[in-house]
C-alpha positions as CSV (number, residue, x, y, z in Angstrom):
1,X,-41.9,-51.4,6.9
2,X,-41.6,-53.6,3.8
3,X,-41.6,-52.5,0.1
4,X,-42.1,-54.8,-2.9
5,X,-39.9,-54.5,-5.9
6,X,-40.6,-56.1,-9.3
7,X,-37.4,-57.0,-11.0
8,X,-36.5,-55.2,-14.2
9,X,-36.8,-57.6,-17.0
10,X,-35.2,-55.6,-19.9
11,X,-32.4,-53.7,-18.1
12,X,-31.3,-50.1,-17.9
13,X,-33.8,-47.5,-19.3
14,X,-36.8,-49.4,-17.8
15,X,-38.9,-47.7,-15.2
16,X,-40.4,-49.8,-12.4
17,X,-42.6,-49.1,-9.3
18,X,-41.8,-50.0,-5.8
19,X,-45.0,-50.6,-3.7
20,X,-45.6,-50.4,0.0
21,X,-47.1,-53.2,2.1
22,X,-50.7,-52.1,1.1
23,X,-49.8,-52.3,-2.7
24,X,-49.7,-48.5,-3.1
25,X,-47.0,-47.0,-5.4
26,X,-44.3,-45.6,-3.1
27,X,-41.3,-45.0,-5.3
28,X,-40.5,-45.0,-9.0
29,X,-37.1,-46.1,-10.2
30,X,-36.7,-44.2,-13.4
31,X,-33.8,-45.6,-15.6
32,X,-32.3,-43.0,-17.9
33,X,-31.4,-44.6,-21.2
34,X,-29.0,-43.2,-23.8
35,X,-26.5,-41.8,-21.3
36,X,-22.8,-42.3,-21.2
37,X,-23.1,-43.7,-17.7
38,X,-25.8,-45.8,-16.0
39,X,-28.2,-43.3,-14.4
40,X,-31.4,-43.7,-12.3
41,X,-33.7,-41.4,-10.5
42,X,-35.7,-42.5,-7.4
43,X,-38.9,-40.6,-7.4
44,X,-41.8,-40.5,-4.9
45,X,-45.4,-41.4,-5.9
46,X,-46.0,-37.8,-7.1
47,X,-43.0,-37.8,-9.5
48,X,-40.6,-35.7,-7.3
49,X,-37.0,-36.7,-7.6
50,X,-35.8,-37.9,-4.2
51,X,-32.4,-39.4,-5.1
52,X,-30.2,-39.4,-8.2
53,X,-28.1,-42.5,-8.8
54,X,-25.3,-42.6,-11.4
55,X,-22.2,-44.5,-12.3
56,X,-19.0,-42.8,-11.3
57,X,-16.8,-42.2,-14.4
58,X,-13.1,-42.8,-14.4
59,X,-12.8,-45.1,-11.4
60,X,-10.7,-48.3,-11.2
61,X,-13.6,-50.4,-9.9
62,X,-17.3,-50.0,-10.8
63,X,-18.7,-47.4,-8.5
64,X,-22.1,-45.9,-8.1
65,X,-22.9,-42.5,-6.5
66,X,-26.1,-41.5,-4.8
67,X,-27.0,-37.8,-4.6
68,X,-29.8,-35.9,-2.9
69,X,-30.5,-32.4,-4.2
70,X,-27.2,-32.2,-6.0
71,X,-25.2,-33.2,-2.8
72,X,-23.3,-36.5,-2.7
73,X,-25.0,-38.7,-0.2
74,X,-23.1,-42.1,-0.7
75,X,-20.6,-43.9,-2.8
76,X,-21.0,-47.7,-3.4
77,X,-18.3,-50.1,-4.5
78,X,-17.6,-53.8,-4.2
79,X,-15.1,-54.7,-1.4
80,X,-11.9,-56.2,-2.8
81,X,-11.7,-59.3,-0.7
82,X,-15.0,-61.1,-0.6
83,X,-14.6,-64.8,-1.4
84,X,-17.8,-66.5,-0.4
85,X,-20.5,-63.8,-0.7
86,X,-21.0,-60.5,-2.4
87,X,-19.8,-57.6,-0.2
88,X,-20.3,-54.0,-1.0
89,X,-19.2,-50.9,1.0
90,X,-21.4,-47.9,1.1
91,X,-19.4,-44.8,2.2
92,X,-21.8,-42.1,3.3
93,X,-20.9,-38.4,3.0
94,X,-20.7,-38.0,6.8
95,X,-17.9,-40.5,6.9
96,X,-19.9,-43.5,8.2
97,X,-20.0,-46.8,6.3
98,X,-22.7,-49.3,5.6
99,X,-21.9,-52.9,4.7
100,X,-24.0,-54.8,2.2
101,X,-23.5,-58.6,2.1
102,X,-25.2,-61.7,0.9
103,X,-26.3,-63.3,-2.4
104,X,-27.0,-60.1,-4.3
105,X,-28.0,-61.8,-7.6
106,X,-30.4,-64.1,-5.7
107,X,-31.9,-61.0,-4.0
108,X,-30.9,-62.4,-0.5
109,X,-28.8,-59.8,1.3
110,X,-28.7,-57.4,4.2
111,X,-27.6,-53.7,4.7
112,X,-25.9,-53.2,8.0
113,X,-24.4,-50.3,10.0
114,X,-21.7,-51.3,12.6
115,X,-23.1,-54.8,12.8
116,X,-26.7,-53.8,13.2
117,X,-29.2,-54.7,10.4
118,X,-30.9,-51.7,8.7
119,X,-32.6,-53.6,5.9
120,X,-33.2,-57.1,4.7
121,X,-33.7,-57.8,1.0
122,X,-35.3,-61.1,0.2
123,X,-37.3,-63.1,-2.3
124,X,-38.1,-65.8,0.2
125,X,-41.2,-64.1,1.7
126,X,-42.9,-63.7,-1.6
127,X,-44.8,-66.0,-4.0
128,X,-44.8,-63.7,-6.9
129,X,-42.1,-64.4,-9.4
130,X,-39.5,-61.7,-10.3
131,X,-40.4,-59.8,-7.1
132,X,-38.4,-59.2,-3.9
133,X,-39.0,-57.4,-0.7
134,X,-37.0,-54.7,1.0
135,X,-37.8,-54.8,4.7
136,X,-36.6,-51.6,6.5
137,X,-35.8,-52.9,10.0
138,X,-35.0,-49.7,11.9
139,X,-37.7,-47.1,12.4
140,X,-35.3,-44.2,12.0
141,X,-33.7,-45.4,8.8
142,X,-34.1,-43.5,5.5
143,X,-36.2,-45.8,3.2
144,X,-35.3,-43.9,0.0
145,X,-31.6,-44.2,0.8
146,X,-31.8,-47.9,1.6
147,X,-33.8,-48.7,-1.5
148,X,-31.3,-46.7,-3.6
149,X,-28.5,-48.8,-2.0
150,X,-30.3,-52.0,-2.9
151,X,-30.9,-50.8,-6.5
152,X,-27.2,-49.9,-6.8
153,X,-25.7,-53.1,-5.5
154,X,-28.0,-55.2,-7.7
155,X,-27.0,-53.1,-10.7
156,X,-23.3,-53.4,-9.9
157,X,-23.6,-57.2,-9.3
158,X,-25.5,-57.7,-12.6
159,X,-23.0,-55.6,-14.5
160,X,-20.1,-57.6,-13.0
161,X,-21.8,-60.9,-14.0
162,X,-22.3,-59.6,-17.5
163,X,-18.6,-58.7,-17.7
164,X,-17.4,-62.2,-16.6
């Protein structure tokens, strides 16, 4: 299952649609401007909030938190030692961890669990500028969670680049 994401051009506070393979609107990333911390909502095509994403306040490293129905689902932060590629660790509430690695700012990266690929994020398949694909590889994976993870790591990488 592949989803198409059009890159945000103006930054936080912008809303953008994620489409399925047939071009139908599947998810809306709703950026919440004018907040103390960076905040997004991932909504379905009918406007129902599926996932809340927000920056964790008072942490040593930039950290994003993903919640579903008020319950913490995952915490995302950059791994400390990652010399050649961007690496992020996703700590799920049940204690499992996902690994995100690749060229995040180029939109060429993967999300893995225990060495098995769950999702592949890439611009290479697409001819449309400012668009990248999120290919969900495993049938039993949660597309909303994996899209939320992709949104978070891209946001964290862009924020880190701006800070350099």
